[in-house]
C-alpha atoms as one frame of an Amber mdcrd trajectory, in Angstrom:
protein
  26.741  -7.293 -40.440  25.375  -6.587 -43.899  21.658  -6.976 -44.573  20.194
  -7.468 -48.041  18.872  -4.137 -49.291  15.590  -5.594 -50.592  14.418  -6.842
 -47.196  13.540  -4.556 -44.271  15.493  -5.012 -41.051  12.389  -5.125 -38.877
   8.675  -4.549 -38.788   7.499  -1.208 -40.062   5.392   1.105 -37.928   2.391
   0.487 -40.187   2.557  -3.279 -39.655   2.865  -2.809 -35.896  -0.163  -0.499
 -35.799  -2.188  -2.858 -37.997  -1.307  -5.825 -35.779  -2.314  -3.831 -32.692
  -5.671  -2.803 -34.168  -6.508  -6.315 -35.381  -5.575  -7.882 -32.048  -7.573
  -5.252 -30.142 -10.694  -5.802 -32.256 -10.430  -9.578 -31.947  -9.761  -9.381
 -28.200 -12.758  -7.142 -27.583 -15.197  -8.856 -29.935 -14.403 -12.457 -29.108
 -13.938 -12.104 -25.372 -17.089  -9.975 -24.931 -19.144 -12.592 -26.734 -17.653
 -15.350 -24.583 -18.063 -13.366 -21.361 -21.709 -12.550 -22.045 -22.370 -16.251
 -22.587 -20.716 -17.160 -19.275 -21.780 -14.292 -16.990 -25.419 -13.319 -16.603
 -25.069 -10.440 -14.093 -24.620  -7.129 -15.989 -22.686  -5.499 -13.130 -20.155
  -8.325 -12.976 -19.921  -8.371 -16.755 -19.162  -4.636 -16.776 -16.466  -5.001
 -14.124 -14.815  -7.912 -15.910 -14.981  -6.078 -19.218 -13.300  -2.999 -17.703
 -10.549  -5.103 -16.127 -10.076  -6.925 -19.432  -9.615  -3.601 -21.211  -7.017
  -2.399 -18.716  -5.191  -5.740 -18.949  -5.045  -5.404 -22.730  -3.643  -1.880
 -22.516  -1.052  -2.920 -19.909   0.046  -5.966 -21.910   0.355  -4.137 -25.214
   2.164  -1.265 -23.496   4.690  -3.722 -22.067   5.173  -5.329 -25.493   5.659
  -1.927 -27.100   8.158  -0.894 -24.413  10.141  -4.085 -25.048  10.124  -3.490
 -28.792  11.296   0.098 -28.337  14.053  -1.013 -25.971  15.238  -3.575 -28.527
  15.070  -0.961 -31.298  17.145   1.478 -29.246  19.711  -1.228 -28.507  19.984
  -2.035 -32.214  20.411   1.646 -33.109  23.119   2.028 -30.474  25.198  -0.722
 -32.121
């Protein structure tokens, strides 16, 4: 299959990193503000915040693994 030479075949590494950073900042900033409005106990807030951070890392790691798997499959073809 021939692709037009002026258009990239996929997302560049820079765009992926930028998307990750923006989503991480938004996730942390917006969810911390919402959590602090809903939860008054600092200990519970700290626990939830820690779990939220680990969930974000696990989710983005899974997305990255899927993207790398797809990239490897495309290179193999």
